[in-house]
LOTOR-94933 format. One record per residue (C-alpha): y, x, z. Coordinates in steps of 0.02 Angstrom, whole numbers, plus 50000, padded with zeros to 5 digits. Example, Ala and Ser with C-alpha at 12.3 -4.5 7.8 and 13.67 -1.06 7.14 Angstrom:
2
497755061550390;499475068450357;
END
This chain:
725
530964927848948;529514937349025;527914939148927;526324935949022;525274951649037;523724952048927;522044951049010;521104967449015;519464969448921;518524970349087;519294953849141;518864945748975;517064951748990;516904944449165;517664927949104;516464927848955;514994930949069;515504916649185;515774904949036;514094910248964;513194906149126;514064889249135;513654885548953;511824889848981;511724879049137;512584864349051;511694864448883;510054873148926;508904877948783;510184872148655;510984889148684;509464898448620;510204900548445;511744909148517;510644924548529;510964926848341;512804930148379;512254942048516;511144951348393;512584953048269;513674960248407;512304972548458;512094978448278;513954981048255;514054990548419;512635002048367;513345005048193;514345020548237;513355026748385;512235039748302;513595046948188;514745048248340;513385057348438;513135069748296;514975073648276;515405074148462;514015086548502;514495097748355;516315096848406;516015099948592;514865114948572;515615122148414;517365124848486;516715136448624;516895155348615;515425167048643;516175172248809;516265154348870;514535150648801;513735165448890;514535160849055;513985142849042;512265145748966;511365151449121;512335144749270;512865128749184;511085125849127;510375128349301;511685116749375;511305103649242;509465103649287;509885102249472;510985086949444;509735079549322;508345082549446;509275073049582;509595058449464;507805057649400;507125058849577;508035042649617;507325034649460;505565039149517;505855033849697;506655016949664;505075008449594;504375010449770;505584996649821;504914984349691;504004969849775;502114970549769;501424955549678;499854952349778;499084941349645;498334950749499;498744945149324;497634938149188;496944949649055;498294956848945;498024964448773;499164978748829;497704984948936;496714989248780;498104991648653;498065008948579;499715017948602;500685021048442;500195037648369;501655049048407;502115063348294;502905073948429;503305087948306;504315075948199;505045067348353;505775082948431;505955095148285;506915088448134;506085095447978;507265083747885;508815079847991;509345065847874;507655057547894;507825059248082;509535050848075;508915037047961;507455033348077;508475034548237;507455049248304;508735053348437;507855068548514;507675077048345;509485073248298;510075080248464;509135096648440;509825098348265;511605095748326;511415108248468;510755121548348;512175118748224;513455118248365;512845135048432;512905142348256;514715136548238;515235146948390;515055163148291;515875157148130;517515165948088;518375151448001;517615137948110;519295130748162;519465121347999;517765113248028;518125110348212;519765101548170;518885090648042;517515086348167;518825081848294;519705070248170;518065061948118;517535059948300;519195051748337;518995040148187;517265034748241;517925032448417;519245020548350;517945010648253;516865009648409;518355004248513;518714990548386;516924984448399;517034985248588;518424972248578;517074960048520;516154962748685;516774946448765;516084936448617;514424945848618;514314944548807;514604925848803;513254923148670;511944934148756;512274927348931;512314909248872;510664911348779;509854919848928;510544907449055;509984892748948;508194898648924;507804909549075;506694901949208;507014903549394;505484914849409;506144926549275;507864927549356;507044931149523;506234946449448;507794952449356;508774953249518;507584967249567;508374978149432;510154973049478;509934977049662;508994993449643;510214999949512;511744995649615;511025003049775;510565019349686;512285020449605;513195018249770;512085030449865;512285044249734;514155040749711;514685040349891;513365051249972;512235062649871;513405071149746;514935073249861;513845080150001;512975091849879;514645099249827;515265099850006;513705109450060;514065124249944;515965124449931;517435124950053;517905107050007;517655093150134;516745077150093;518245065950128;519395076650019;518195075549871;518175056549881;520035055749918;520585064849760;519315055549653;519715037949710;520885034349563;519595040049438;518215030149524;519245014149531;519725016049348;517915019649302;517305003849388;518704993149316;518624998949135;516815004549119;517445018349002;517055036349049;517915044348900;519665039148953;519365046949123;519175064949063;521025069749083;521095060549250;519575069849317;520325086349262;521945082249356;520945077049509;520065093849512;521715103249496;522415092949639;520915097249749;521035115849708;522895115949747;522595107349913;521465121849964;522585135049882;521155139849765;521955135549599;522155148749465;522135150249275;520295154949267;519725139849366;520875128149272;520235134849107;518425133249164;518695115149215;519465111149046;517935118448959;516575111249070;517215093249075;517125089448887;515505099048865;514695090149013;515305073548942;514175076248790;512615078148897;511695064348989;512505060749157;511795052149311;512495035449255;511515036749094;509935043749172;509895029849300;509635018049153;507875025349146;507575014149295;507574999649173;506035006849088;505155007149256;505764989549294;505254983149121;503514990649145;503374981849314;504064965749240;502874966549091;501344971749192;501244989049112;500885003949223;501755020649198;500615032449293;501045049049372;500195058149229;501445050049110;502965055949210;503215072149110;503245062248948;504355048949028;505615061849091;505675072548933;505795057548816;507155049748923;508185065548937;508165069448752;508415051248701;509905049048817;510895062648729;511405047848622;511805030048667;510675021448793;510745006048680;509915016448544;508725025348660;508095010348758;507155001548614;506325018148574;505765020748755;505135002848773;504105004748614;503505022148666;502775015548829;502094999448751;503294987948842;503884971748764;505414974848655;506054957448700;506584964648868;507944974748781;509024959148781;508874958548971;509474976548976;511014972048875;511404957148987;511194967649144;512374980649071;513834968749097;513674971749284;512664987749296;513754996249165;515214996849286;514165004849422;513445016949294;515195022349243;515675024049427;514185035549452;514535045049291;516325048549348;515805056149515;514395065549427;515615073249303;516855077849440;515555085249558;514605094349421;516195102449355;516795106949530;515145114949584;514875124049418;516655130849421;516415136349601;514845145849553;515605153849399;517195159249490;516355165149650;516995150949756;515285146049825;515085147350013;513425146550102;513515138750275;511755135550344;512355123350477;513395113250354;511975113450227;510715107150356;511865093150413;512245087550236;510415087750184;509935077950339;511265064850302;510705063650120;508885060950168;509335048550304;510485038150194;509215038250051;507795032950167;508825018950245;509385013150072;507595012750004;506875003950155;508304991550162;508144987949976;506264985449992;506494972950135;507894963950042;506874962249882;505344955949974;506444942950057;507334937549898;505874937249777;504324926749786;502844925949671;502954907549627;501434907549514;499934914449606;498624918949475;497214916149600;497754898149626;498024895649439;496284902149397;495504890849529;496434875649463;496024877749278;495044863349202;494174858149042;495154844448956;493964836748830;492274834948917;490624826048887;489444819749022;488624834749105;487374838849242;487594855649325;486104863849409;486594876849539;484874883449584;483884895049473;482334886949394;480684889949481;479594903749411;478324890949354;479614883749235;479704900249142;477824900849120;477634883249051;477944884348865;478784868548805;478344866448623;479504858348501;479104841848417;478034845848264;479054846648106;480714847448197;481824862448227;482764865648389;484314856148335;483304840648290;482374841948457;484044842648551;484714827448458;483104817748490;483184822248674;485054818348683;485364832948800;485934850748761;485254862948890;486464877448913;486124893049013;487624899549110;487914914449226;489124913849372;489424932549355;490224929049185;491954924249250;493074918949158;491744912849036;490904902549171;491364899349353;491684885349478;493494880249506;494284874349668;493604856749641;491824862949618;491844859849431;490954871849313;492304878549198;492674893449087;492844897948905;490994896648863;490824880848967;492244873248865;491374878648705;489764870548767;490674854048793;491394855648617;489674859248543;488864844648635;490234832848578;490024838448397;488144835248397;488364819148497;487374823048655;487624826348840;487494842848933;486404850649063;486954867549131;485594878649204;485954895249290;485154910849216;485134929549242;485504941649101;483804949749121;482794933749098;483704925248954;482204927848839;480984919048955;482144904248980;482434901948794;480614904148745;480034892048880;481284879148823;482104878548995;483734881548901;484164878848718;485594891248710;486344904548824;488244903748832;488774916548961;489864930248887;488304939148821;488524955748734;487614957348569;486654973848571;485234981748471;483914979948609;484354961648634;484304956748450;482514963048445;482054949748574;483254935648537;484214927548397;486104928648410;487524919648325;488874929848243;490064937048376;491444924748416;492464937048518;492614955548560;492674962448735;493184979748793;492214991348906;493144994549068;493014999849249;493614990449402;494115000549554;495295000249702;497095001849642;497305019249716;495745025449624;496175018949451;496945035249388;495255043949411;494495033549272;495845033649139;495155048149036;493395048348965;493275067248982;493645066249169;492325052749190;491005063249101;491295077649223;491205066949381;489825071249503;488925059049616;490065044549569;489265028049618;489385015149479;488994996949516;488354986949368;487674969249354;485784969149337;485314966749155;487034971949091;487054978348914;488394991048958;487335001349075;486355011348946;487925014648846;488875022048994;487375031349066;487425042848915;489255046548949;489085048749138;487585060449158;487975063349342;488305045249386;487255035649511;487015017749451;486785003249571;486114986449510;487004970849572;486294953449584;488054946649611;489684954849560;490484949049723;489394961649813;490484975549743;492124967849799;491474962949971;490764980450000;488974974150019;488504988849910;489165006549925;489965009749755;491535018449692;491805008549533;491174993149441;490654993949259;491114978149163;492284972249025;494174972049037;494174953249009;492944949549148;493624963049262;495374955549252;494704938549307;493794946249456;495324956549502;496304940249517;495154935249660;495244952649736;497034958849700;496804975649786;495724980349636;496294984249460;495574986449286;495635002349184;495045005749007;494515023948981;495435033148843;495575039948711;494205029548628;494165011248676;492395004448660;492254986448605;490734975148597;490454958348515;489904943648622;488874929548549;487754914948595;485894918348615;484474907048559;482594909148550;481834920748422;481364911048267;482624896748284;483344901148114;483964883648068;484824881848236;485564899248214;486244894748043;487014878748111;487834887848256;488594900948141;489354887548031;489974878348186;490784894148255;491604897548088;492394880248093;493024883148271;493834899348215;494634891348063;495294876948169;496004889448297;494934881748435;494294898648492;496044906048486;496704891948595;495294893848721;495534912748723;497384910548761;497014898248899;495494905748987;495704924348952;497584927048938;498094913149057;499354906048934;499894887948911;499114883249078;500504871349120;501314859748993;502944867248937;504404857849012;506164857548946;507264868749051;508364859249173;510154857949114;511684848349169;511894838949005;510164830948999;509754829449183;511434824049254;512714818549125;511514808749013;510584801749163;512194794749235;512664786749069;511014777349056;
END
């Protein structure tokens, strides 16, 4: 009787992934709670990661001799940085293939969120190694292990320690392998939860990461690294791939690099023998380099940095060129350990939503195999080229080098262009923010008249006295009409939507106020510089137009308590944004032309900080975007700037650092209307307590909850139950 062969772990994972997708499609959002099982699996998988990293680094470095260490220190280090450089270059190039979302996004709090204060000394230098381990400070733990490992090299009786480290490393490896057996269960739970809750739009963006990662893996595996070795050694490209095919197939099938170490060593010996270049020195060098290199980040690991770039793009966070040094150094040091441990740290470090980590884990089911494939060729090529350099086997052939470099550049260019075209074709921005903003409406309205022309000058001069013995609120109630001043430059606080309706956060608040005092509305346009005249003349009762409360203004007007805070920001063409990120750079700018809305409260504040700036008054903010005025940058708030950038997506919003300047906005009334002021403050306090302002802020400023949330389509509800009815 023949026993049926057991399914491999890789096969079980693929089956679990398929079943998870089917489960999610069938049961939809009912699968959401399966993420708990996925989280348990993730925790178990991470349990031994950091201890294993500590012991494996100590074991790998500590068993070297000084002779081996000296040989490897310089040449091995240089070769490591070359291979790392190639890998990181791909990580930095691949975001160029990400589709450009032509529609700008609504304001996001990430624009003004202060980055977490990083203690770089504690992050990279472990004053207390145990504290670093307890707090998962991977870079600090790595440095500590390298230092101790180097110290072990010179110890006389180190073999006892080395043997113990080897045993402990093996024990942790067994525990990890046991936990890995739970991968099919964890994969099923994570995939089912994601498939049951993920929208089509979200999946459309995730495929960007899948495709770019796979393309980069294949290009580096079958082109860059083999050609790099071939350019400086006597080995031919086809021979390098020929001897490594078993290792590459095994790597892709199992997704386990550790079990490939002996196979890679045998592949290298086979290649050396084929060229009659094998000897004891080269064999010994291969045996040393392979396990040491295994403990350092390889290309398969480093390519995972692409996920940070993808997550930033997905989450609307920009990682600028000036952040690249931090991005590269943090990634390199973090990836000395497990990418599963490093990724949450990197996402947090660059202020990217930690919820995206689950997407990374799901993508690892597929991308993990390509990462291991790339890691295998990286390890083989790195060892081969380093051994060739150390044992004087390097050959410099200018013609061969030129041909190989040309092929590498050509293949990379074709791959990037092809990927860009493919992603543009496959992905579409199904929710255009410009259309969404234009379609937003006020739900609970009262009867309103909207004037679109500014009042005649004579209206400002005619003082309309209040009814004797009555305050402004009593006068409004007696009249039955609340006159509200609005400003069309105050988007998203006030603007006309696609149907010609006056909408916006402050317009919605005006409707709420009119409803609460049982009257109708009349909206009258105003400018920021003539609010006082309009209020004093009685042309308007209250100005609700995103008005900043400042010291000069409170000397002329009465204001309610601030109901919201806005953040000072600049709006500029996307390619100019980096010029305005740092306050110190802005202060040193010469002859920069700053457009600012006439009457803006921000002008005086920024004039003091830009002594060389040339300020240009605008009657309409559109004049800046339509180039009717010659200006380099627009001074406004981040909240308003984001709304305008939606209409003009080639522009972006930047908040100067390090100090983020915030201002309160409030409603203005005439000087002396103390009873009306008191009433409005109490009314605003009630709106805050009832979460009305929070809801309006989410809707008009953040662009959330615009469409009623619909239950995700699933087979059970939409097909099976429908047929049974």
